C-alpha positions as a LaTeX table, in Angstrom:
\begin{tabular}{lrrr}
\hline
Residue & $x$ (\AA) & $y$ (\AA) & $z$ (\AA) \\
\hline
Met1 & 10.36 & 58.31 & $-1.37$ \\
Lys2 & 8.40 & 55.55 & 0.51 \\
Arg3 & 5.44 & 54.30 & $-1.48$ \\
Lys4 & 2.13 & 54.08 & 0.36 \\
Ser5 & 0.29 & 50.69 & 0.01 \\
Lys6 & $-3.13$ & 50.64 & $-1.49$ \\
His7 & $-4.67$ & 47.70 & 0.38 \\
Trp8 & $-4.04$ & 49.35 & 3.92 \\
Leu9 & $-7.70$ & 48.67 & 4.71 \\
Leu10 & $-7.00$ & 44.86 & 4.23 \\
Gln11 & $-3.64$ & 44.88 & 5.99 \\
Leu12 & $-5.48$ & 46.38 & 9.07 \\
Ile13 & $-8.09$ & 43.49 & 8.86 \\
Val14 & $-5.67$ & 40.83 & 8.57 \\
Phe15 & $-3.47$ & 42.28 & 11.36 \\
Val16 & $-6.77$ & 42.66 & 13.66 \\
Ser17 & $-7.25$ & 38.78 & 12.55 \\
Val18 & $-4.01$ & 37.47 & 13.69 \\
Met19 & $-4.16$ & 39.44 & 16.84 \\
Ala20 & $-7.69$ & 38.46 & 17.43 \\
Gly21 & $-6.54$ & 34.85 & 16.64 \\
Leu22 & $-3.70$ & 34.93 & 18.87 \\
Ala23 & $-5.89$ & 36.15 & 21.85 \\
Ala24 & $-8.50$ & 33.40 & 21.39 \\
Thr25 & $-5.90$ & 30.73 & 21.50 \\
Cys26 & $-4.69$ & 32.25 & 24.90 \\
Cys27 & $-7.93$ & 33.19 & 26.34 \\
Gln28 & $-10.20$ & 30.07 & 25.05 \\
Asn29 & $-13.29$ & 31.02 & 27.08 \\
Ser30 & $-13.41$ & 34.53 & 26.24 \\
Ser31 & $-16.39$ & 35.74 & 23.84 \\
Pro32 & $-15.29$ & 39.35 & 22.51 \\
Thr33 & $-12.02$ & 38.15 & 21.16 \\
Thr34 & $-14.16$ & 34.94 & 19.59 \\
Leu35 & $-16.78$ & 37.84 & 18.22 \\
Val36 & $-13.61$ & 40.12 & 17.10 \\
Leu37 & $-11.78$ & 37.19 & 15.15 \\
Ser38 & $-15.24$ & 36.21 & 13.36 \\
Ile39 & $-16.02$ & 39.76 & 12.23 \\
Ser40 & $-12.77$ & 40.31 & 11.21 \\
Val41 & $-12.56$ & 37.32 & 9.18 \\
Val42 & $-16.04$ & 38.08 & 7.70 \\
Phe43 & $-14.37$ & 41.48 & 6.41 \\
Gln44 & $-11.55$ & 39.84 & 4.94 \\
Gly45 & $-13.99$ & 37.90 & 2.82 \\
Cys46 & $-15.96$ & 40.70 & 1.87 \\
Cys47 & $-12.40$ & 42.52 & 0.75 \\
Phe48 & $-11.50$ & 39.56 & $-1.10$ \\
Thr49 & $-14.81$ & 39.05 & $-2.87$ \\
Asn50 & $-14.58$ & 42.83 & $-3.75$ \\
Met51 & $-11.12$ & 42.86 & $-5.21$ \\
Gly52 & $-12.19$ & 39.73 & $-7.03$ \\
Phe53 & $-15.04$ & 41.44 & $-8.72$ \\
Leu54 & $-13.05$ & 44.61 & $-9.60$ \\
Leu55 & $-10.01$ & 42.59 & $-10.91$ \\
Trp56 & $-12.34$ & 40.03 & $-13.13$ \\
Val57 & $-15.55$ & 41.35 & $-14.09$ \\
Leu58 & $-14.78$ & 43.38 & $-16.88$ \\
Arg59 & $-17.73$ & 46.02 & $-16.37$ \\
Phe60 & $-16.24$ & 46.87 & $-12.93$ \\
Val61 & $-13.12$ & 47.78 & $-14.55$ \\
Pro62 & $-12.32$ & 51.46 & $-14.92$ \\
Lys63 & $-12.55$ & 52.58 & $-18.79$ \\
Cys64 & $-8.75$ & 54.02 & $-18.55$ \\
Cys65 & $-7.52$ & 50.43 & $-17.98$ \\
Val66 & $-6.30$ & 48.26 & $-20.67$ \\
Phe67 & $-5.75$ & 44.29 & $-20.35$ \\
Cys68 & $-3.18$ & 42.79 & $-22.41$ \\
Tyr69 & $-3.96$ & 39.15 & $-22.63$ \\
Val70 & $-0.58$ & 36.97 & $-23.24$ \\
Phe71 & $-0.68$ & 33.10 & $-23.80$ \\
Lys72 & 2.26 & 31.52 & $-23.57$ \\
Val73 & 2.41 & 28.13 & $-25.20$ \\
Val74 & 4.92 & 25.78 & $-23.39$ \\
Gly75 & 6.16 & 22.56 & $-25.58$ \\
Leu76 & 6.20 & 19.24 & $-23.84$ \\
\hline
\end{tabular}
């Protein structure tokens, strides 16, 4: 069975950014493509910031999740 992606919203925003970037490259004087590109890049930043808080700030991590810290020492 095919697994569903958990980051479909981020994938959609990245796809919109790539398409708007290509359109802005072809039509350099088009204001709507520039506006869509700018908004989609801001949404990407919001998604990455949200993921950063959820992954690295411990009070935002759900209580059922367990962290295992593994430190690997590499000799010189």
